[in-house]
C-alpha positions in Angstrom: -29.6 -117.2 -134.9 -32.5 -119.3 -136.3 -35.8 -119.8 -134.6 -36.1 -124.2 -134.4 -33.1 -124.2 -136.7 -35.5 -124.3 -139.6 -34.3 -127.7 -139.4 -37.8 -130.1 -137.7 -37.0 -133.3 -135.5 -35.9 -136.5 -137.5 -38.0 -139.1 -138.3 -36.6 -142.2 -139.1 -34.3 -144.3 -136.8 -30.7 -143.3 -138.1 -32.0 -139.8 -137.1 -28.9 -137.9 -138.6 -28.0 -138.7 -141.9 -26.4 -136.6 -144.1 -28.2 -137.0 -147.4 -31.1 -137.8 -147.3 -32.7 -140.9 -149.2 -36.4 -139.7 -150.7 -39.0 -139.3 -148.3 -41.1 -142.3 -146.3 -44.1 -140.3 -146.9 -44.9 -137.3 -149.8 -44.9 -133.8 -148.4 -48.4 -132.4 -147.3 -48.6 -129.3 -149.5 -51.5 -127.1 -148.2 -52.2 -123.7 -149.9 -51.7 -120.5 -147.2 -55.7 -119.9 -147.3 -56.1 -123.4 -146.5 -53.7 -123.1 -143.9 -55.4 -119.9 -142.5 -58.8 -122.1 -142.4 -57.0 -124.9 -140.6 -55.1 -122.6 -137.7 -58.6 -119.9 -137.4 -60.0 -121.9 -133.9 -57.4 -121.3 -132.1 -55.0 -118.4 -133.9 -57.4 -116.0 -135.0 -55.2 -113.1 -136.3 -54.4 -112.7 -139.4 -51.5 -114.6 -140.4 -48.8 -112.5 -142.5 -46.5 -115.5 -142.9 -46.3 -119.3 -144.4 -42.9 -121.0 -144.3 -42.4 -124.8 -145.4 -39.7 -126.2 -143.5 -37.6 -128.5 -145.1 -36.0 -131.7 -143.4 -37.6 -134.9 -142.3 -39.1 -137.8 -144.0 -42.3 -138.2 -142.8 -44.2 -135.3 -141.3 -44.6 -131.7 -142.9 -43.8 -128.5 -140.8 -44.8 -124.9 -141.4 -43.7 -122.0 -139.8 -46.4 -119.5 -139.1 -46.5 -115.6 -138.6 -49.1 -113.6 -137.3 -49.4 -110.3 -138.0 -50.4 -108.4 -134.7 -48.2 -110.1 -132.5 -45.2 -110.6 -135.0 -45.5 -114.3 -133.1 -44.9 -117.7 -134.6 -45.8 -120.9 -134.6 -45.4 -124.5 -135.9 -48.2 -126.1 -137.8 -47.0 -129.9 -138.1 -49.1 -132.4 -140.2 -48.5 -136.1 -139.2 -48.9 -137.8 -142.7 -48.3 -141.2 -141.0 -51.5 -141.1 -139.2 -53.2 -140.9 -135.8 -51.5 -142.8 -133.8 -48.4 -140.7 -133.8 -50.4 -137.5 -133.6 -52.2 -138.9 -130.5 -48.4 -140.2 -129.0 -47.0 -136.7 -129.0 -50.3 -134.5 -128.5 -50.5 -136.9 -125.2 -47.1 -136.2 -123.7 -46.4 -133.2 -124.7 -49.3 -132.4 -122.4 -47.8 -134.7 -119.8 -44.7 -133.1 -119.9 -45.0 -129.5 -120.5 -44.9 -128.7 -117.0 -41.4 -130.4 -116.3 -39.4 -130.4 -119.6 -38.7 -127.6 -121.9 -41.3 -128.7 -124.9 -43.8 -127.0 -127.3 -46.6 -125.8 -125.9 -49.4 -126.9 -127.7 -52.3 -124.6 -128.9 -54.6 -126.3 -131.6 -54.8 -129.8 -131.9 -56.8 -131.4 -134.9 -57.4 -135.1 -136.2 -58.2 -134.7 -139.7 -61.4 -135.0 -141.3 -63.4 -134.6 -144.2 -61.8 -131.0 -145.4 -58.5 -132.2 -144.1 -57.7 -135.7 -144.1 -54.6 -135.4 -142.0 -54.6 -135.1 -138.3 -52.0 -131.9 -137.2 -50.9 -129.8 -134.0 -50.0 -126.1 -133.9 -47.7 -124.8 -131.1 -45.4 -122.4 -130.3 -42.3 -122.0 -132.2 -39.2 -122.6 -130.1 -36.3 -120.2 -130.3 -32.8 -121.5 -130.5 -30.6 -123.3 -132.4 -29.9 -127.4 -133.1 -27.5 -129.0 -130.6 -26.3 -130.0 -134.3 -26.3 -126.1 -135.8 -24.3 -125.1 -132.3 -22.0 -128.2 -132.4 -21.0 -127.0 -136.4 -20.9 -123.3 -135.2 -19.2 -123.0 -131.9 -15.5 -123.2 -131.2 -14.7 -127.4 -130.1 -14.6 -126.0 -126.6 -17.7 -124.7 -126.3 -19.4 -127.6 -126.6 -19.1 -128.3 -123.2 -21.3 -125.7 -122.5 -24.1 -127.4 -123.6 -23.1 -131.1 -121.6 -24.3 -129.8 -118.1 -27.5 -128.7 -119.2 -28.1 -132.1 -121.2 -26.9 -133.8 -118.5 -29.8 -132.4 -116.1 -32.3 -132.7 -118.8 -31.8 -136.1 -118.7 -32.4 -136.6 -115.3 -35.4 -134.6 -115.0 -36.6 -137.1 -118.0 -35.4 -140.1 -115.7 -37.9 -139.2 -112.9 -40.7 -139.3 -115.4 -42.6 -142.7 -115.9 -45.6 -143.4 -117.9 -45.7 -147.3 -117.6 -49.1 -148.5 -118.5 -49.6 -145.7 -120.6 -46.7 -146.0 -123.0 -45.2 -148.5 -125.0 -42.9 -150.3 -122.6 -39.3 -152.1 -123.1 -38.3 -153.4 -120.1 -34.6 -153.4 -119.5 -34.7 -156.9 -117.7 -33.9 -160.5 -118.5 -37.1 -161.2 -120.4 -36.8 -157.9 -122.4 -33.3 -158.8 -123.2 -33.8 -161.9 -124.5 -36.5 -160.9 -127.5 -34.1 -158.1 -128.3 -31.4 -160.3 -129.2 -33.4 -163.1 -130.7 -34.5 -160.3 -133.0 -31.5 -158.9 -133.3 -29.4 -162.5 -134.1 -32.5 -163.4 -136.8 -31.9 -160.1 -138.4 -28.3 -160.2 -138.9 -28.2 -163.4 -139.4 -30.8 -164.4 -141.8 -32.3 -161.3 -142.6 -31.7 -158.6 -145.2 -29.6 -156.2 -142.4 -27.4 -158.8 -142.5 -26.9 -158.8 -146.6 -26.6 -155.0 -146.1 -23.9 -155.4 -143.6 -21.6 -158.2 -144.9 -21.4 -161.4 -142.9 -18.2 -160.3 -141.2 -19.5 -156.9 -139.8 -23.0 -158.3 -138.7 -21.3 -161.7 -137.3 -18.9 -159.1 -135.3 -22.0 -157.2 -134.2 -23.9 -160.3 -132.8 -21.3 -161.0 -131.0 -20.9 -157.9 -129.2 -24.2 -158.1 -128.5 -24.9 -161.9 -127.3 -21.4 -161.2 -124.7 -23.8 -158.0 -123.3 -27.0 -159.3 -122.1 -26.5 -160.1 -119.0 -25.4 -156.3 -118.7 -28.4 -154.9 -120.7 -31.0 -156.4 -118.2 -29.6 -155.3 -115.3 -31.7 -154.5 -112.5 -30.2 -151.4 -111.9 -31.4 -149.8 -114.8 -34.8 -147.7 -114.5 -37.7 -147.8 -116.4 -38.4 -143.9 -117.1 -40.1 -141.4 -120.1 -37.6 -142.2 -122.8 -38.0 -139.4 -126.1 -37.1 -142.3 -128.6 -35.2 -139.7 -131.1 -33.2 -137.7 -128.5 -30.6 -136.8 -131.1 -28.9 -133.3 -132.6 -31.8 -132.6 -134.8 -33.8 -132.4 -132.1 -32.6 -130.9 -129.1 -33.0 -126.6 -129.2 -30.3 -125.1 -127.4 -30.3 -121.1 -126.7 -27.9 -118.7 -124.5 -28.5 -118.7 -120.7 -26.7 -115.5 -119.6 -23.1 -115.0 -118.5 -21.7 -117.2 -121.7 -23.9 -120.1 -120.7 -26.2 -121.8 -122.3 -29.2 -123.5 -121.8 -31.5 -126.1 -123.2 -34.8 -124.2 -124.7 -36.1 -127.0 -126.5 -37.1 -130.4 -127.2 -38.8 -131.3 -130.0 -40.8 -134.6 -131.5 -42.4 -136.7 -129.2 -43.9 -139.3 -131.6 -41.5 -141.9 -131.1 -41.3 -141.7 -127.1 -42.0 -144.6 -125.0 -41.1 -146.3 -121.7 -37.9 -147.6 -120.8 -34.3 -147.5 -120.3 -32.5 -143.9 -120.5 -29.6 -145.7 -122.0 -31.8 -145.2 -125.4 -31.7 -141.7 -125.3 -28.1 -141.8 -124.5 -27.2 -144.3 -127.6 -29.4 -141.5 -129.6 -27.4 -138.6 -128.3 -24.0 -140.2 -128.6 -24.8 -142.1 -131.7 -22.0 -140.0 -133.7 -19.4 -141.2 -131.2 -16.8 -138.6 -132.7 -18.9 -135.4 -132.6 -18.5 -135.4 -128.6 -15.1 -135.6 -126.3 -14.7 -137.7 -123.5 -15.0 -134.4 -121.3 -18.2 -133.9 -123.0 -19.8 -137.2 -121.5 -17.9 -137.0 -118.5 -19.3 -133.3 -118.1 -23.0 -134.9 -118.8 -22.5 -138.0 -116.5 -21.3 -135.6 -113.6 -24.2 -133.2 -114.3 -26.9 -135.8 -114.6 -25.2 -137.5 -111.0 -26.0 -134.1 -109.5 -29.4 -133.7 -110.6 -30.1 -136.9 -108.7 -29.9 -139.6 -111.4 -27.6 -142.8 -111.1 -25.7 -144.1 -114.3 -24.4 -147.7 -114.5 -20.7 -147.2 -114.7 -20.7 -148.7 -118.3 -23.4 -147.0 -119.5 -22.2 -145.5 -122.5 -21.0 -148.4 -124.1 -24.3 -149.8 -123.2 -25.9 -147.3 -125.0 -23.9 -147.2 -127.9 -24.7 -151.3 -128.2 -28.4 -150.5 -127.6 -28.6 -148.0 -130.5 -26.9 -150.1 -132.7 -29.8 -152.5 -132.3 -31.8 -149.5 -133.6 -29.4 -149.0 -136.6 -30.3 -153.0 -137.8 -33.8 -152.4 -137.5 -33.4 -149.5 -140.3 -31.2 -152.0 -142.1 -34.0 -154.5 -142.1 -36.3 -152.3 -143.6 -38.1 -153.6 -147.2 -37.7 -149.7 -148.8 -34.1 -149.7 -150.5 -32.3 -146.6 -148.6 -29.0 -147.0 -149.9 -27.5 -143.8 -148.6 -29.2 -144.4 -145.3 -27.7 -147.8 -145.5 -24.4 -146.9 -145.9 -24.0 -144.4 -143.2 -26.1 -147.7 -140.6 -23.4 -149.2 -142.2 -20.3 -147.0 -140.9 -21.7 -146.3 -137.7 -22.1 -149.7 -137.1 -18.4 -150.1 -138.1 -17.3 -147.6 -135.6 -18.9 -149.6 -132.9 -17.1 -153.2 -133.8 -13.9 -151.6 -134.2 -14.3 -149.8 -130.8 -14.5 -152.9 -129.3 -17.8 -151.6 -127.2 
C-alpha cells in the first residue's frame, strides 16, 4: 500500500480529470541540499530520501524520509502564494483535533532564500479513495460509505463563519450564484464550449431549482472545497473494515453548504452505487447529521456550477473542458 498513494491533492475545480492539461503553475524544483536547509528548523534528523510526488496542477509536493526513525513527511510548496498557504495552515491547526488531517510540523511563508511559502506535515499512511475504488471489488466500496458519512457529519458540526469566505445557502446567495451562471452559460466562454443546446438545458435545471438550493434547512458549516477521491485517504480499520485515515488539501476550504462537498464526492455519479449513497446517508444521520431529502440532486447541481466555472477559464485546457462537458451532459441527461 502506498503512503498517501503518491497522488497529491487535486488543485483545479474539475479535480479528477483523467489526463491533465499542462500545469497551471510550473513545478518548483528544489535540490535535496536546499530541502535539507528548509527543513532543518523542524526536522533535525538527517534526510535520506527526497521524492517529488507526481500529480496536481498548482502546488509541488515532495516526500521526505528521515534516516534515524524512517519516518516520512510531506513538503508542500504553495506556488500560488501566501493566501492559499495561510488558509490551509490555519484550517489544519483548527481542525486537527476533530478530523483526520495532516499534523503540521513546520510552516514558513518564504523569504529571500526561498520565494515560496511551504508546509511540512506528517505523511499519512493509506491509499486514495480513487485507488481503493479501482483496486477493490465494487461491493467492497460499500465498506467506506459508512466512515465517509460519519466524517461528513463531523465536518457539518464545524463552522468558521467570520473567519473563512462564506457561501451562504440562502436566497440572496442563490440569486447571485444563478446570475453568474446565467451570464457564463448564455454569453460567456462556458456556453460556447458546451454548445448552445447543452448550456441552455443546464441553465433551465439550475433556474428551476433556485428555491430548493436556498432552503433554510441547509446549514452553513465547514466545506473542504475539493472533497473528491484524490484527497480522501482510506486504510484498513480491522475486522475487514476500512476507515478514513486522512483528508488532504484544505486550501480551497470555506464556510457554506455541506452539499458542496457531497457534490464533489459524487461528481462522477457512476462510480458509486445507490446502495453506497444510501449507506453514506444513513451513517450521516446516525452520527447526528441531517440531509435534505433531495440532497443528491441539489449537490450534483451545485457541483455543475463549479464545472461551469472551470469552463469559463481564459486558458485553453481542452482535456479538462471535454471532461467537464461530459459531466454536465450526465447531469442534464439524468434530469437532476
